[in-house]
N, C-alpha and C positions, 0 to 999 in steps of 0.2 A: 504493499499500500504506499509506504513512504517513497519507494522508488518511483511509483506512478506519479507522485506529486511533482517530481523533478523531471519527468519525461514529457516532452511535448514535440510533436512533429511540426513541420513548417506551418500548417494550418491552425494548429491549436495554440501557437505561441502567444497570441494576443489574449488568451484566457488563462494563462498560467502565471500567477503572481510571482513565484520565485524566478521564473525566466525573465519577467519584465524587470525585476530588481537587478538581476545580473546584467541585463542588456543596458539598463540606465547607467549603472556603474561603469560598464565597458565604455559607453559613449563619453562619460565624464573623464575617465582616464585617458582615452584616446585623444580627446580634444585638448586636455592639459599637456599631454606628451607632445602633440603637434605645436602647441603654443611655444614650447621650448625649441622645437625644431624650426619654427618660423623666425624666432628671435636670435638664436645662436649664430646663424650665418650673417645676420645683420651686424652682430658684434665683430665678426670677421671683416666685414666691409670697413667698419670703423678702424679696426686694427691695421688693415692694409693702408689706410690713409694717414696713420700716425707718423709724424716726422721722426727721423732716426734719433734726434736729440731730445725727444719728449718722453723721458723714461717714466715719469709719474703717470702720465695718461695711458701709456702702454701697459704698465703694471695694473692700473685700475681696470682697464678693459679685459686683461687676461684673467684677473680675479673674478670679474663678473662672468666671463665665459666658462671658467672652471666650475664655479658654483652652479651655473645654469645647466652645464652638461651633466653634472652629478644629479641635480634635481630631475632633469629630464630622464636620465637613466632609471631613477627610482620610479617615475611615472610609467615608464615603458613596461616594467615587469607586471603590474596588475593589469595594464591594458591588454597585453598579450595573454596573460593567464585567464582573464575573464573571456577573452575571445575564444581561446581554446575550450573553455568550459561550455560556451554557447554551442560551439561546433560539435564537440565530442559528447557532451552531456545531454544535449537537447536534440541532437539529430538535425541540426541546421544543414541544409545541403542545396545543391544546384550548381549549374555551370558558372554562374556569377561568383560563387564562393571560390572556385578554383582561381579565377582571375583576381579576386580580392586577395587570396593568400599569396599569390605571386607578387602583387603589389606590396603586401605587408613585408615580404622578404626584402624587397627593394627599399622599403622605409627603414628596416632594421639595418641594412647596408648603409643607407644614408646617415643614420644615426652614428654608426661606427666611423664612417668617413669624416664626420664632424669631429670625432675624437682625434683622428689622424691629423686633420687640419689644425686643430688646437695645439697638438704636440709640435707641429712645425713652427707655429708662432712662438711657442715657449722656447724653442731651441734656435730661434732666429733663422729658420730655414725656409720661411715662406717665399715662394717664387711667383705666386699668383697675384693678379691685379685686383683692384677693388671691383672692376667691372665683371671679372670672372665670378667673384663672390656674390654679386648681385644676381647673376644668372643662376648660380647654384642655389641661392636663397629661393628663387621662384620655383625650382623644381619640386620642393616640398609642397608648395601650394598645389601644383599640378597633380602630384601623387594623392594628396588629401581629397581634391575635387574628384578624381577618378574613383577613389575608394567610396566616397559618399554616393556618387551616381550608381555604382555597382550595387551597393547595399539597398538603396532606396528604390531604384528603378528595376533592378534584377532583370537586365535585358536578355539573359539567356540562362 
């Protein structure tokens, strides 16, 4: 009986309170994680613009970027965990889900790429321009938009 409480097929999901709570928390954590992914590359744009002799500004931006990366990493864990719970625990399925999972893997890669870029700034090894970071920043928005469309529209 308790197992039945947590089981919902794709059609019953709207009438399953536990699933709705998990879905709501998943959305909150995903949105929060992406907020960090939207802002962290913006800090990279600012870091790329810092003059070589502006040590205090550079250190302040690096501190902000480190803290934001750590916080975003903490938000990523429940976002992914709750998503896995929805998928495996409630039987969410469909072709759209395969496409979403592929994009989620790209987002995780993007998240780790941000760490790599942050390390390059910390070690004075950044070779990329502010313009490159502006484009990189927009790619997270495109990934987020594609995921939202897949989840809401379920085109296949």
